[in-house]
C-alpha positions in Angstrom: 0.0 0.0 0.0 1.4 3.4 -1.1 0.3 6.9 -0.1 0.7 10.1 -2.1 0.4 13.6 -0.8 -0.8 15.9 -3.6 -1.0 19.6 -3.1 -3.8 21.4 -5.0 -5.6 18.1 -5.4 -9.2 19.3 -5.4 -9.5 20.1 -9.1 -7.8 20.0 -12.5 -4.4 18.4 -12.7 -4.2 17.4 -9.0 -7.6 15.8 -9.1 -6.6 13.8 -12.2 -3.3 12.7 -10.5 -5.1 11.4 -7.5 -7.6 9.5 -9.7 -4.9 7.9 -11.8 -2.9 6.9 -8.8 -6.0 5.4 -7.2 -6.3 3.2 -10.3 -2.8 2.0 -9.5 -3.7 1.2 -5.9 -2.3 4.4 -4.3 -4.1 6.2 -1.5 -4.0 10.0 -1.4 -3.8 12.9 1.0 -4.9 16.0 -1.1 -4.9 19.6 -0.2 -7.2 22.5 -1.2 -7.2 26.2 -0.4 -10.7 27.4 -0.7 -13.0 24.8 -2.3 -13.6 22.2 0.4 -16.7 20.9 -1.5 -14.7 20.0 -4.5 -12.0 18.4 -2.4 -14.6 16.3 -0.6 -15.9 15.1 -3.9 -12.5 14.0 -4.9 -12.2 12.0 -1.7 -15.6 10.3 -2.4 -14.5 9.5 -6.0 -11.2 7.9 -4.8 -13.0 5.9 -2.1 -15.4 4.7 -4.8 -12.4 3.2 -6.6 -11.6 1.2 -3.4 -8.8 3.4 -2.2 -8.5 5.7 0.9 -8.2 9.5 0.8 -8.3 12.5 3.0 -8.4 16.2 2.2 -6.8 19.0 4.2 -6.9 22.8 3.8 -3.6 24.3 3.0 -2.8 27.9 1.9 0.5 27.6 0.0 1.2 31.3 0.7 1.1 30.9 4.5 4.5 29.3 4.9 4.4 29.7 8.7 1.6 27.1 8.8 3.7 24.3 7.2 5.1 22.8 10.3 1.6 22.5 11.8 0.4 21.0 8.6 3.2 18.4 8.7 2.2 17.5 12.3 -1.4 17.0 11.1 -0.2 14.8 8.3 1.9 12.7 10.7 -1.1 12.2 13.0 -3.4 11.3 10.2 -0.9 8.8 8.8 -0.9 7.1 12.2 -4.6 7.1 12.8 -5.8 6.3 9.2 -3.0 4.1 7.8 -1.1 2.9 10.8 2.1 4.4 9.3 4.6 7.0 10.2 5.5 8.0 6.6 4.2 8.4 3.1 5.6 7.4 -0.3 5.1 10.2 -2.8 5.0 14.0 -2.6 3.6 16.0 -5.6 4.1 19.7 -5.4 1.3 20.7 -7.7 -0.6 23.6 -6.0 -0.4 26.9 -7.8 -2.2 29.7 -9.6 -2.0 31.4 -12.9 -1.2 35.0 -13.5 -2.8 37.6 -15.7 -1.1 38.5 -19.0 1.5 41.1 -18.0 4.5 42.2 -19.9 7.7 42.7 -17.8 7.4 46.5 -18.0 3.9 46.2 -16.5 4.4 43.6 -13.8 3.9 45.1 -10.3 6.0 43.8 -7.4 2.9 42.5 -5.7 2.2 40.1 -8.6 5.9 39.0 -8.7 5.9 38.4 -5.0 2.7 36.3 -5.3 4.3 34.1 -7.9 7.4 33.6 -5.8 5.4 32.9 -2.6 3.1 30.4 -4.3 5.2 28.6 -6.9 8.8 28.8 -5.5 8.9 29.5 -1.7 5.9 27.2 -0.9 7.3 24.0 -2.6 10.7 24.7 -1.0 9.5 25.1 2.6 6.6 22.6 2.4 9.0 19.9 1.1 11.4 20.9 3.9 8.6 20.4 6.5 7.5 17.1 5.1 11.0 15.5 4.4 11.0 13.6 7.8 7.7 12.0 6.8 8.7 10.9 3.3 9.7 7.2 3.1 13.3 6.4 2.2 13.1 5.1 -1.4 10.1 7.4 -2.1 9.6 10.0 -4.8 8.9 13.7 -5.2 7.5 15.3 -8.3 7.5 19.0 -8.7 5.2 20.6 -11.3 6.8 23.2 -13.6 5.6 24.5 -16.9 6.4 24.3 -20.6 7.0 28.1 -20.4 10.4 27.5 -18.9 11.5 26.1 -22.4 9.5 28.3 -24.8 8.6 32.0 -24.2 5.2 33.6 -24.5 5.6 37.3 -23.7 3.4 38.3 -20.8 4.3 35.4 -18.5 7.8 36.2 -17.4 7.2 36.2 -13.6 5.4 32.9 -13.7 8.0 31.2 -16.0 10.9 32.5 -13.9 9.7 31.0 -10.7 8.9 27.7 -12.4 12.4 27.7 -13.7 13.5 28.0 -10.1 11.5 24.9 -9.3 13.5 23.0 -12.0 16.7 24.0 -10.3 15.3 23.1 -6.9 14.5 19.6 -8.3 18.0 18.9 -9.3 19.5 20.0 -6.0 16.8 18.1 -4.0 17.6 15.0 -6.0 21.3 15.4 -5.2 20.7 15.9 -1.5 18.2 13.1 -1.1 20.2 10.5 -3.0 21.5 8.9 0.2 17.8 8.3 1.2 17.1 6.8 -2.3 14.4 9.4 -2.9 14.1 10.2 -6.6 13.0 13.8 -7.5 11.8 14.9 -10.9 10.1 17.8 -12.6 7.0 17.4 -14.8 6.4 20.3 -17.1 2.9 20.5 -18.6 2.2 22.3 -21.8 -1.1 24.2 -22.3 -3.8 22.2 -20.6 -7.6 22.7 -21.0 -8.6 23.2 -17.3 -9.9 26.1 -15.2 -6.3 27.0 -14.3 -5.6 30.7 -14.8 -9.4 31.4 -15.0 -9.8 28.8 -17.8 -7.6 30.8 -20.2 -7.0 27.8 -22.5 -10.3 26.0 -21.9 -12.4 29.1 -22.7 -10.5 30.4 -25.8 -11.1 28.4 -29.0 -8.8 30.7 -30.9 -5.9 30.1 -28.4 -6.6 26.3 -28.5 -6.4 26.3 -32.3 -3.1 28.3 -32.2 -1.6 25.9 -29.7 -2.8 22.8 -31.5 -1.3 24.0 -34.8 2.1 24.3 -33.0 1.9 20.9 -31.3 3.1 17.7 -33.0 0.1 15.7 -31.7 -2.3 18.4 -33.0 -4.3 19.3 -29.9 -4.1 21.0 -26.5 -3.6 18.9 -23.4 -6.2 17.5 -21.0 -6.0 17.1 -17.3 -5.7 13.3 -17.7 -2.7 13.7 -19.9 -0.8 15.1 -16.9 -2.5 12.9 -14.3 -1.5 9.8 -16.2 2.1 11.1 -16.7 2.5 11.7 -12.9 1.2 8.3 -12.1 3.6 6.7 -14.6 6.5 8.7 -13.1 5.7 7.5 -9.7 5.4 3.8 -10.8 8.0 1.3 -9.7 9.2 1.0 -13.3 10.3 4.7 -13.3 12.4 4.5 -10.2 15.7 5.0 -12.0 14.6 8.4 -13.4 16.0 11.1 -11.2 16.8 14.8 -11.3 15.1 15.2 -14.7 12.8 17.7 -16.3 10.1 15.8 -18.3 7.8 17.8 -20.5 4.3 16.6 -21.1 3.1 18.9 -23.9 2.3 16.7 -26.9 5.4 18.1 -28.6 4.7 21.8 -28.7 7.2 24.1 -30.5 9.6 21.2 -31.4 
């Protein structure tokens, strides 16, 4: 029996990750920020697949709460699973940013990107490291925007680039514990992320599809399935890598 902790697991990519892992026999601890109702529905769906799941509220920008969150996770692992550790951490929680050129980006928006997408994964992982099983895995979610450039998203892409560096250092430091750490970088995905920017814009979808080798934009299940595959036993020798799941955009 394996357990995954997935941040931002109440919708979109995180929800799909939990569902795909459940199909592979993995239980989940998911987090949400504001939408408890959606998180509870994900728990019900996972339990309907015969697996166990719990949902906890976690605001990724409130880094001072991470130690208390880790204590709560430890207690729940003991009470619900009879364990003192879990197997997989997926740093997925995040938010989009409005289209802002560098010259127009206020410091408040930049700080929000850093706090949510860079500082949160760093310090949440730090808090949870004592609970991750030796031989376990960590997957950090980045973005295709670290490889190709769409003007207007510099702040978001910069911090996601930092996550990719973080992944390599984390893999090096956790090697003695046999914990493999990788980055998964999605391309454009048709979800409600960023206010549904891709999902709600047929013209944008068409433009992306024409620049993608497989001829379409991504779906949440494309990423959920990729994360589940990356956490599978057969992928255990993949470590410190950036893996892009974009259908071959801008090759």
